[in-house]
C-alpha positions as CSV (number, residue, x, y, z in Angstrom):
1,M,31.1,4.8,40.8
2,P,30.9,7.2,37.7
3,R,31.6,5.7,34.3
4,R,35.3,5.7,33.4
5,R,36.9,6.2,30.0
6,F,37.3,2.9,28.2
7,Q,41.0,1.8,28.1
8,K,42.7,-0.5,25.6
9,G,45.8,-1.0,27.8
10,S,49.3,-1.7,26.5
11,F,50.8,-5.1,25.7
12,I,54.6,-4.9,26.3
13,T,57.4,-7.4,25.5
14,E,60.7,-6.7,27.3
15,K,64.2,-7.7,26.2
16,N,64.3,-10.5,28.7
17,G,61.2,-12.1,27.1
18,G,58.8,-11.0,29.7
19,M,55.3,-10.0,28.6
20,Y,53.3,-7.5,30.5
21,C,49.9,-5.7,30.5
22,V,50.1,-2.0,31.5
23,H,46.8,-0.3,32.4
24,Y,45.1,1.9,35.0
25,V,43.0,0.8,38.0
26,D,40.9,2.7,40.5
27,F,41.8,2.8,44.2
28,V,40.4,4.6,47.2
29,A,42.8,7.1,48.7
30,D,43.2,7.9,52.4
31,D,40.8,10.8,52.1
32,G,38.1,8.6,50.7
33,S,38.3,9.8,47.2
34,T,38.6,7.5,44.2
35,R,41.8,7.9,42.2
36,T,43.6,6.1,39.4
37,K,47.1,4.6,39.2
38,Q,49.1,2.8,36.6
39,V,49.8,-0.9,37.1
40,K,52.0,-3.4,35.3
41,K,50.9,-7.1,35.4
42,F,53.1,-10.0,34.3
43,L,51.5,-12.3,31.6
44,G,54.3,-14.8,31.0
45,N,57.7,-15.3,29.5
46,L,58.4,-16.2,25.9
47,N,60.4,-19.2,27.1
48,T,57.4,-20.8,28.7
49,T,54.3,-19.0,27.2
50,S,53.5,-18.2,23.5
51,E,52.7,-14.6,22.6
52,R,49.2,-15.7,21.4
53,Q,48.4,-17.1,24.9
54,A,49.7,-13.9,26.5
55,R,47.7,-11.7,24.2
56,R,44.6,-13.8,25.0
57,A,45.2,-13.3,28.7
58,F,45.8,-9.6,28.0
59,A,42.4,-9.2,26.3
60,Q,40.6,-11.1,29.1
61,L,42.3,-9.0,31.7
62,M,41.4,-5.7,30.0
63,E,37.8,-6.8,29.6
64,E,37.7,-7.4,33.4
65,V,39.3,-4.1,34.2
66,N,36.9,-2.1,32.0
67,F,33.9,-4.0,33.4
68,K,34.9,-3.1,37.0
69,R,35.4,0.5,36.0
70,G,31.9,0.6,34.3
71,S,33.6,1.3,30.9
72,V,32.4,0.2,27.5
73,A,34.2,0.6,24.2
74,A,33.3,3.8,22.4
75,A,30.6,3.4,19.7
76,P,32.0,2.9,16.2
77,K,31.1,5.6,13.8
78,G,27.5,5.4,12.9
79,Q,26.8,2.9,15.7
80,S,25.6,5.2,18.6
81,F,22.0,5.1,19.8
82,A,21.5,8.6,18.4
83,D,22.5,7.2,15.0
84,A,20.0,4.4,15.4
85,V,17.3,6.9,16.3
86,N,18.0,8.9,13.1
87,K,17.7,5.7,11.0
88,W,14.4,5.0,12.7
89,R,13.2,8.5,12.1
90,S,13.9,8.4,8.4
91,A,12.6,4.9,7.7
92,I,9.9,4.1,10.3
93,A,8.4,7.4,11.6
94,P,6.9,8.5,8.3
95,N,4.7,5.3,8.3
96,L,3.2,6.2,11.7
97,S,0.2,8.4,12.4
98,P,1.2,12.0,13.1
99,S,0.1,11.7,16.7
100,T,2.1,8.6,17.3
101,A,5.2,10.1,15.7
102,R,4.8,13.2,17.9
103,Q,4.6,11.0,21.0
104,R,7.8,9.1,20.1
105,E,9.6,12.4,19.4
106,S,8.6,13.6,22.8
107,H,10.0,10.5,24.4
108,F,13.3,11.0,22.5
109,R,13.6,14.6,23.4
110,V,12.6,14.5,27.1
111,H,13.7,11.1,28.3
112,I,15.7,8.9,25.9
113,L,18.3,10.8,24.0
114,P,19.6,12.8,27.1
115,R,20.2,9.4,28.7
116,F,21.4,7.2,25.9
117,G,22.1,9.4,22.9
118,Q,25.9,9.2,23.0
119,L,26.1,5.5,24.0
120,A,26.8,2.7,21.6
121,V,23.7,0.7,20.7
122,H,25.1,-2.5,22.3
123,E,25.6,-0.7,25.6
124,L,21.8,-0.7,26.2
125,G,21.6,-3.9,28.1
126,V,19.3,-5.3,30.8
127,H,20.9,-3.3,33.6
128,E,20.9,0.0,31.8
129,L,17.3,-0.3,30.7
130,Q,16.1,-1.6,34.0
131,Q,17.7,1.3,35.8
132,F,16.2,3.6,33.3
133,A,12.7,2.2,33.9
134,T,13.2,2.4,37.7
135,D,14.3,6.0,37.5
136,L,11.4,6.9,35.3
137,R,8.9,5.4,37.8
138,Q,10.0,8.2,40.2
139,T,8.5,10.9,38.0
140,V,6.0,9.2,35.6
141,S,3.3,6.6,35.8
142,R,3.7,2.9,35.0
143,P,1.9,3.1,31.6
144,T,4.0,6.1,30.6
145,T,7.2,4.2,31.6
146,I,6.1,1.3,29.5
147,G,5.4,3.6,26.6
148,I,8.8,5.2,26.8
149,L,10.6,1.8,26.9
150,C,8.5,0.6,24.0
151,T,9.9,3.5,22.0
152,V,13.4,2.4,23.0
153,F,12.7,-1.2,22.0
154,G,11.3,-0.1,18.7
155,V,14.6,1.6,17.8
156,L,16.6,-1.4,19.0
157,D,14.6,-3.8,16.9
158,Y,15.1,-1.7,13.8
159,A,18.8,-1.2,14.6
160,E,19.2,-5.0,14.8
161,K,17.5,-5.3,11.3
162,C,20.0,-2.8,10.0
163,K,22.8,-5.1,11.2
164,M,23.9,-2.8,14.1
165,K,25.3,-4.6,17.1
166,V,22.7,-4.8,19.9
167,S,22.7,-6.4,23.3
168,G,19.7,-8.6,22.7
169,V,17.7,-7.3,25.7
170,K,13.9,-7.9,25.3
171,P,10.8,-6.1,26.8
172,A,10.1,-9.2,29.0
173,D,13.5,-8.7,30.7
174,I,12.4,-5.4,32.3
175,E,10.4,-5.1,35.5
176,Y,8.1,-2.0,35.6
177,G,7.0,-2.2,39.2
178,T,3.6,-2.9,40.7
179,R,0.4,-1.8,39.0
180,T,-1.3,1.2,40.6
181,E,-5.0,1.9,40.5
182,R,-6.1,3.4,37.2
183,T,-6.9,7.1,37.2
184,S,-10.6,7.8,37.3
185,V,-11.8,8.3,33.8
186,P,-14.1,11.3,33.3
187,F,-17.5,10.4,31.8
188,F,-20.9,12.0,31.4
189,T,-24.1,10.4,32.7
190,R,-27.1,10.2,30.5
191,K,-28.7,13.0,32.3
192,Q,-25.6,15.2,32.0
193,A,-25.3,14.5,28.3
194,E,-29.0,15.5,27.8
195,L,-28.4,18.7,29.7
196,I,-25.2,19.5,27.7
197,I,-26.8,18.9,24.3
198,A,-29.9,21.0,25.3
199,E,-27.7,23.9,26.5
200,A,-25.2,23.9,23.7
201,K,-25.5,26.0,20.5
202,E,-24.9,24.9,17.0
203,P,-22.8,23.4,15.6
204,F,-21.8,22.0,19.0
205,K,-25.3,20.8,19.8
206,T,-25.2,18.4,16.9
207,L,-21.6,17.5,17.4
208,F,-22.2,16.6,21.1
209,A,-25.4,14.6,20.1
210,L,-23.3,12.6,17.6
211,A,-20.6,12.0,20.3
212,W,-23.1,10.7,22.8
213,N,-25.2,8.6,20.4
214,T,-22.3,6.9,18.6
215,G,-19.3,6.9,20.9
216,M,-17.0,8.2,18.1
217,R,-13.6,9.6,19.0
218,S,-13.0,13.3,18.6
219,G,-10.9,13.0,15.5
220,E,-13.5,10.8,13.8
221,L,-16.3,13.2,14.6
222,L,-14.4,16.2,13.2
223,A,-13.5,14.3,10.0
224,L,-17.2,13.5,9.2
225,T,-18.5,14.7,5.8
226,I,-22.0,15.0,4.6
227,D,-21.5,11.8,2.4
228,D,-20.8,9.8,5.6
229,L,-24.5,10.2,6.6
230,D,-26.9,7.6,5.0
231,F,-30.4,8.5,5.9
232,T,-31.8,5.6,3.8
233,S,-30.0,2.9,5.7
234,K,-29.8,5.0,8.8
235,T,-26.0,4.5,9.3
236,I,-23.0,6.7,9.8
237,R,-19.7,5.7,8.1
238,V,-16.5,6.0,10.1
239,N,-13.4,5.6,7.9
240,K,-11.2,8.6,8.7
241,A,-10.0,10.9,11.5
242,T,-8.3,14.3,11.7
243,D,-5.0,14.8,13.4
244,D,-5.3,17.0,16.5
245,N,-2.5,19.3,15.6
246,T,-2.3,19.5,11.8
247,R,-6.0,18.6,11.2
248,I,-4.8,16.5,8.3
249,V,-7.3,13.7,7.5
250,R,-5.9,10.2,7.9
251,Q,-6.9,6.6,8.6
252,P,-8.6,6.0,11.9
253,K,-6.8,4.6,15.0
254,T,-7.1,0.9,14.0
255,K,-8.6,-1.3,11.3
256,C,-11.5,-2.0,13.7
257,S,-12.2,1.7,13.8
258,N,-13.6,1.5,10.3
259,A,-17.3,0.8,10.7
260,L,-20.9,1.6,9.9
261,L,-22.6,2.8,13.1
262,P,-26.4,2.8,13.5
263,M,-28.2,6.1,13.4
264,S,-30.9,6.2,16.0
265,S,-34.2,7.9,15.2
266,G,-33.5,10.7,17.7
267,L,-30.1,11.3,16.2
268,E,-31.6,11.2,12.7
269,A,-33.9,14.1,13.6
270,I,-31.1,16.1,15.0
271,L,-28.9,15.6,11.9
272,R,-31.7,16.4,9.5
273,S,-32.4,19.6,11.3
274,Y,-28.7,20.5,11.3
275,I,-28.3,19.9,7.6
276,T,-31.1,22.4,6.8
277,R,-28.9,25.1,8.3
278,W,-25.5,23.6,7.3
279,K,-23.4,25.7,5.0
280,P,-21.9,23.6,2.1
281,N,-18.1,23.7,1.7
282,P,-15.7,22.2,-0.9
283,G,-14.8,19.2,1.3
284,G,-18.3,18.5,2.5
285,I,-17.0,18.7,6.0
286,L,-19.8,18.4,8.5
287,F,-18.2,20.6,11.2
288,A,-16.0,22.9,9.3
289,T,-14.4,26.2,10.3
290,R,-16.1,29.4,9.2
291,D,-14.2,29.6,6.0
292,G,-15.2,26.0,5.2
293,L,-11.6,25.1,4.3
294,R,-10.9,22.6,7.1
295,S,-12.3,20.8,10.1
296,R,-12.6,22.4,13.5
297,S,-9.9,21.7,16.0
298,R,-10.6,19.5,19.0
299,D,-9.1,22.0,21.4
300,N,-11.3,24.8,20.1
301,V,-14.4,22.7,20.3
302,V,-13.6,21.8,24.0
303,R,-12.6,25.4,24.9
304,V,-15.3,27.3,23.1
305,G,-18.1,24.8,22.8
306,L,-18.0,22.4,25.8
307,K,-16.3,24.0,28.8
308,P,-18.6,27.1,28.9
309,V,-21.6,24.8,28.9
310,L,-20.2,22.6,31.7
311,R,-19.6,25.7,33.8
312,R,-23.1,27.0,33.3
313,L,-24.6,23.6,34.3
314,G,-22.3,23.2,37.3
315,I,-20.7,20.0,35.9
316,P,-17.1,19.5,36.8
317,S,-14.9,20.4,33.8
318,E,-11.3,19.6,34.9
319,N,-9.6,17.2,32.5
320,V,-12.9,16.7,30.7
321,G,-13.1,16.6,26.9
322,L,-15.1,15.1,24.1
323,H,-13.9,11.6,25.1
324,A,-16.2,11.9,28.2
325,F,-19.2,11.4,25.8
326,R,-17.6,8.1,24.5
327,H,-17.0,6.8,28.0
328,G,-20.4,7.9,29.1
329,L,-22.1,6.0,26.3
330,A,-20.0,2.9,27.1
331,T,-21.0,3.2,30.8
332,Q,-24.7,3.5,29.8
333,L,-24.5,0.4,27.7
334,V,-22.8,-1.6,30.5
335,E,-25.5,-0.4,32.9
336,A,-28.1,-1.6,30.4
337,S,-26.5,-5.1,30.5
338,V,-25.6,-5.0,26.8
339,P,-23.6,-8.0,25.7
340,L,-19.9,-7.5,25.7
341,S,-19.6,-8.3,22.0
342,V,-22.1,-5.5,21.2
343,L,-20.2,-3.0,23.4
344,Q,-16.9,-3.9,21.8
345,K,-18.4,-3.5,18.3
346,Q,-19.9,-0.1,19.2
347,M,-16.7,1.1,20.8
348,R,-14.7,-0.5,17.9
349,H,-11.9,-1.9,20.0
350,S,-9.7,-4.4,18.3
351,D,-9.2,-6.3,21.5
352,V,-12.0,-7.1,24.0
353,A,-9.5,-6.8,26.8
354,T,-9.3,-3.1,26.1
355,T,-13.1,-2.8,26.5
356,L,-12.9,-4.6,29.8
357,R,-9.9,-2.6,31.1
358,I,-11.3,0.8,30.3
359,Y,-14.9,0.4,31.3
360,T,-14.7,-1.6,34.4
361,H,-15.7,1.4,36.4
362,A,-19.3,0.7,35.4
363,I,-21.3,-1.9,37.4
364,P,-23.8,-3.7,35.1
365,Q,-27.5,-3.7,36.2
366,S,-27.5,-7.4,35.9
367,Q,-24.7,-7.6,38.5
368,R,-26.7,-5.3,40.8
369,D,-29.9,-7.4,40.3
370,A,-28.0,-10.7,41.0
371,M,-26.5,-9.3,44.2
372,E,-29.8,-8.0,45.2
373,R,-31.4,-11.4,44.8
374,V,-28.6,-13.2,46.6
375,G,-28.3,-10.7,49.5
376,T,-32.1,-10.3,50.1
377,A,-32.8,-13.8,51.4
378,P,-30.4,-13.9,54.4
379,I,-31.5,-10.4,55.4
380,V,-35.2,-11.3,55.4
381,T,-34.4,-14.4,57.4
382,L,-32.4,-12.4,59.9
383,N,-35.2,-9.8,60.3
384,R,-37.7,-12.6,61.0
385,Y,-35.3,-14.1,63.6
386,V,-34.9,-10.8,65.3
387,T,-38.6,-10.2,65.3
388,S,-39.3,-13.6,66.8
389,I,-36.7,-13.2,69.6
390,S,-38.1,-9.7,70.5
391,A,-41.7,-11.2,70.7
392,K,-40.6,-14.0,73.1
393,R,-38.8,-11.5,75.4
394,A,-41.9,-9.3,75.4
């Protein structure tokens, strides 16, 4: 049934002392349509019932009527969900990274405000948000659904801190459906990375070599400056990243992203060679635009530097970007049976669960060797048994 207008009803006291509640109810007509009619319900008489008791019964009755009609009181001025979003935008959004703020705005624009913008904050209860999550799962993935609901809960949490009336629903109250198999993550093998680096032209050759040998994220690579390279200690400092859209330099993704990464001897040779041809610029940007005023954009690097090389080499290029180098390095480290703690430190994940979740597509060589040892003995025994039986029959 569609949501009906919230009604306050009328409390009437007649001359004979009778007290009544006048309101509207829905009924199904003969043609099957839902219509509305006015009803008058007796609450009591002043001779036997106090007016306070009658008004209490009146309030309870109207609450039941509105609940059945799917009606909720209109949001007081400044108490709608759109008002809460505006408060969040002005106080919380400026403290987020530009990419996170853009993601939240996309959630608001496409999914959240069209659904909840005009409702009162307290209307967003368990049923409303559960139905929202269920509807979202028809068009978007489970992780995306969770991300959108997290945006909603972020606004609700701040609304509660601002003393706005909220329903009290929590993330744990929402069921997001069964987990589906993760989408295959594109990554380069070591051989592919070698071919790509060999085929690419500068500055992309050095940029790709850095991506493969360090596992740095694209924003971190493009924010590197000449001062971040320490050839004495053979380390690379990671303490900043560029925003994909604005190219403004900001803090990296997490605190764990700040690190000194080792510079291998092979990477050192590539970097020293690159610096001899590197054109100095005011910011000391390692991979700057031609005018030297800012870092290159990730989209441009992928479109101009990476995709043409992949096409020439016959390597699949759909949905492949600079992150494929990072996943490729992680896969190579897993295959080499590197301790998980080392892998986590190189990838700079704040939570080891993230490392395990993202890179489980790689099967460690130690696992292969163990299964080879376990599986070989029964097979050898079976082969001997078959040979013995064949000899007896002969």
